[in-house]
N, C-alpha and C positions, 0 to 999 in steps of 0.2 A: 222664880219670881218674876213678875212683870215689871215694866218700868214704873208703874204707878206704885208697886210695892217699895221699890228702891227709894222713891221720893218719900215714901212714908217713913223711911228709917231716920232721915234727918230733915225731913220737911222739904229738902231741895235736893236736886241731882248733883253729884260731886263734879268739880271742874279739874281737868288735867292741863298743866302748863307745858308749853313747848318753847325751848330756846332755838331761835333761828340760826342758821349758818352765818349770817352776816354778823350778829353780835359776837359769836365765838372767835371769828377771824380777827375782829378788831381788838379783842382782848389779847389774843396771841401776838398781834403785830405790836402792841404797846410794850409787852414783856420783852419782846426782841429788841425793840429800839432801845429800852433801858439797858439791856445786856451789851448791846453794841456800844452805846455811849460809855458804859462803865469800862469796857475792854479798851475803848479807844483812849479813855483818860489814863488808864493803866499803861497802855503801850507808849503814850506820849510821856508819861512820867519816867518810865524806864529809858526812853530815848533821851530825855533831858538828863536823867541821871548819868547816862553813858557819856553824853557830851560834857557834863560837868566833871566827871572822873578823868576824861581825856584832857580837858583844860587843866585840871590839878596836876597832872603828870607833866604837862607842857610847862606850867608855872614853876613847878619844882625844878625841872630840867634847867630852865632859863635862870632861875634863881640861884641854883648851884653854880652855874656857869659864871654868873656875876660875882658870887662870893669867892670863887676860885681865883678869878682875875684880880679882885680887889686884894685878896690875902697875899698873892704872889707879888703884886706891884708894891704893896705896903712892906712887904718883908725885904724887898731890895733897898728900901730907904733905911733899914736898919743898919746897913753897913756905910751909910753916908755919915758926914759930919753931924747934919741936923737929923739924927736918927729919931727924935720924938715927934717928927712930922710925918711918921709913917701912917698913922691914923688918917691924916688929911689926904694923903695920896691914895689910900684904899677907899676913902669915901668918894673922891673924885672918879676913880676907875668904876666903882660900884654904879654911880650915877651914869657913866657912860655906857654901861651894859645894861640896858633896860630890859624889864621883864613885862611882856604883853604891852609894850609901847609905853610903859611908865617907869620911872626910876624906883627901884626898891627902897624900902625903909631900912636904914642902918640901925640895927637894935643896939648893937654894942661892938666895940673894938678893944681887944685886950692885948697888952704887951706881956710876954712871958717867956717860957722856955719849953721845949719839947723833948720829950724822952722817947726816942725810937724804940728802945727795948720794950717798954711797957705801953707804948701808944698813948701817953698821957701828956696833957697840957697843963702847965702850972702857971696861974696868973700872977703877974708881978704888978700890973696897975691897969685900970680901965681908963681908956681915953676920955678926955684929954689928959695927958700926962706931962709933968715937967721933964726937962732933960735929966734931972737927978733920979726922978722916979723911973725913967725908961731906961736909964743907963744899964748896959749889959744885957738887955733883952735880946733873945736870939730867935723869937717866933712871935707871929701874930695871929690871933684868932679873930676872924671877922664873922659876925652873926647878922643876917639879913632876914627880913620878913617881907612878904608880898602874897598877892592873892586876888580875888574877884569880889567886888561889892555887889554885883548883881548876877548871881548864879541862875541858872534855868531850873534846875530840880527844885531848889529851895523854895521857889515861888509857889510850887504845888503843895508844899507841906508847911508853908508858913515860916520857914526858916530864913536866916541871914546869909551873908557872904562867907567865904572861907579864907583862912589866913594860914600861910605855910611858913615855916622857919627853918632856915638851914644855916650850917657853919662851915667854914673852911679854915684850916690852920697851915701857914707856910712858915717854914723855919730854914734858918741859914746852917746848912750842914758844914762841919768843919772841912777845911781844905785838906787835901790828901798830904799826909805827912811824909810819905815816901814816894818817890817819882821814878818811873822806869824810863829808859831810853835817854839817860842823861849823856851829854857829849863831853868830850875832853877839854872843856873850857872851865876855868874856875876863877873866881874873884874873891877879894877880900870882903867880909861882911861889912866893914866900916865904909867901904865904897859906896854902898847902897844907903846906909844910915847918914853918912855925911852928905849925900846927894839930896836926901829927903830933908835933912836939917837945914841945908842952905836955902832950898826951895820954901821951906815953911817958916823960916826966920828963927829957927831954933838953935840953941848951943849944941855944937857937934858932941856926940857921946857914941862912941863906937860900940859900947857894950850893951846899949839899951835894946829892949825888945820892941818890935814894931807894934804900934797901937792902932786904934781906930782912926786917928788923924792921919796916919800914914796910909791906912788902907784907902781912905777917901781921896787922899792926895793922888795916889797911884791910879785910882780909877778915874778921876776926873780930868787928869792932865796928859796922860799918855805921852806922845812925843815930846811935849815940852820938858820932860824929865830926861831927855836923851843925854847920854854921856859918852866920852871917848875913853876906853879902857885900854891901857898899854902896859907893857913890861918895862921899857925904858923911858926915861923922861924925854928923850929925844924923839921918839916915836909919835906919830900923829895920825889922826884920821883925816880923810880927804873927801870931797874937795876942800872943805873947811872944817874945822874942828867944832864940835858942839860947845856950849857955854861951859859945860864942866868937863875938865879932863883929869882923869885919875891915872897917874903914872905909878908903876910899880904894884898894881892891884891885880893885874891880869897874869895868870899862870896856866899853863896846860898840865892836865892831870893824867896819870896812868890809870887806866880802868881795868885792863887785862894784863895778865903776864906777857912780856914781850915775846915769849916763845910761841904764843898762840896767835900772833898777829902779824907775822911776816916781817918784812924788812922796814915797813914804815908803819909803826903802831899808831901814831897820831892820825894819819890820813885814814887808816882803816876804821879806827874808832868813830870817826865822824861819819863815814859812808855806810857803815854796816848797819843791818836791820836791828831793831830793838830786840833785846833779851832780858829775861828776868834777873840774870846776874848782873845787870846794869843798875839795879835799883839802889837808890841812894837815899839817905834821910839824915836828920840832925844826929850827930854823934859818931857817924861813920868817919873812917880815916881814909884820906886820899894820899896817894903818893904823888908828889910833884915831879915833873920832868925838868931837867935843865932847860933854860930858854933856848939853847942852840938846836933842840929837837924840833922847834917849830920852823919847818923848812918853807922856803919861799914856794908858794903855789898850793901848798897843803891846805892852808886855812881857807883860802879863797875858793879853791876847787872843792873842797868838802862841803863848805857851806852852800855853794851853788846846788851840789847834788842833794843836800838835805832839805834846802828850801823849796825845791821843786815840789815837794809833797804838799806844801802849804799855798800853792798858787791858787788864785791870784792874790792871795793875802800876803802881808809881810811874814818873814820867816820867824817862827817861834823856837826858842831853845831854852831848855831848863839848865840853869847854871848853878853849879855847887858853890855856895858862899862859905868861905872858911874863915875862922877868927883866932885860932890858936895852933901852936905846934903840937904835934903828937909826939910823945916820948920814944926814944929808940926802943925797939922791941916790939912795938905795937904792930899789928897786922892790918895791912891796907886792903882796900876793897879789891885790888888785883891780886891778892893773896901773897904778896911779897912782905917780908919783914922790914919795918922802917929803920933806917939809920939815923944818925944825928942830923936834924935839920932837913930830912928828906920828906917828912910827911906833915900833913895838917889835919885838923879836926873840922868836919863840916858842922856849921851853924844852922844853915837853912838851904833849900833848893828852891830857887825862885825862877819862874819863867821870865824871859826877856824877849822882846821883839829886836831881832838883828836887823838893822837897816843898812849896814855897810861894813865891809871887811876891807881894810887898806894894806896892802903889802908893796914893798918896793918904795921908790921915790925917797930914799934915805932911810926908811924904816929898817931897823935891824930885825924886828919881829913884827908880825901882824898886829894891826890896831883894830879893835872891835868898837864899832859905834852901835849902841843899843839903848832901849829904855825898858824899865821894868813894867810888867803887866801881871794881872792876877788871874790870867786864863786858867782854866781848870785842866788838870791832866786829861789827855786824849780829847779835850774839847777843841772845836774849830776855832781859829783865831780870825777875828773880824777886824774892820776898820777901827780906828781909834775913837773912844777908849776901847781897847782891845779885849775882848772876852769878858765873860762874866766875872763878877767879883768873887762869888762863892757859889756853890751848888745851892739853889733854892729848891727845897723839897716840898711839894704840895701834898697834904694829907687832908682827910675828910673828917 
């Protein structure tokens, strides 16, 4: 067919459209820019999320540190006379340990008890608590909240800030019932109770059990509780006697069979290293040596050797406190069988800070100048008030 014939089919000749290269390039560039913008937004969102997650971990770490410090400080208050102020102390310490530059929010502070066997906390009262409600509490649980009100990632998804909640429990672990490395010094139990009663304005009662008031007194007063313990009324501490002098309360005890200690058992017991066989506790029986066995030079020389282990701090010695005679036939800690009036029964073992030992100068026997402390077994002894009151155990 000719061109005329083609026109005859439709009346007009057909048109063929052509897309130029310029139009196609612009379309492709537009799609690419949209993809780049989308990928950029996604990458920024992921980067923001990574920053927020990092901040969340940082907040949680700082918040937990603050809760730990608050619980620990508050639990220490539980052993003071004003024990129901433990929550106020915890709140103060929490505020001092800021989170991301701001004080955390104290959600709750609970008084209660901690069972280490089952790792459970039992609430006794929620602060603020009266003294009656908080009495007997041995643990403190602190719950704090904190976070960020302006996270980065949440702004991309239209969300708000994040809040993190953490808790910490600190509890007063019981003091060790038995103490190793005891030395052959022993005191009447009533010498301690009478000393405390005089200081606290109480009526003397040699048979009473030490209570929370005594614990607070010992912790807060340290050297002010110093006493001079002697065997004979004529013996004295030097250079001057402390306010309280207790004559007839100090005795030396036999810890090992004499056959194992050579010619001078008393001095050997002071200077020898610790051994598990020295472990003493309430109810154990001690065999007392006659006063004449405290030889001049033994006590002073022995304490010097022992106290060098604690330099530069004062010397700590765990003294067995006895309160009653053991019957004849009882077996003492040294393995010997007790005779009539030769043995006593241990009521408690209490650490004392020995500040001086006086021999000579008219003393028939050594006089010991010391004050009670509640330093924990094997723990270092520091300046007064010496040592921690009890082991404060921190749990999460």
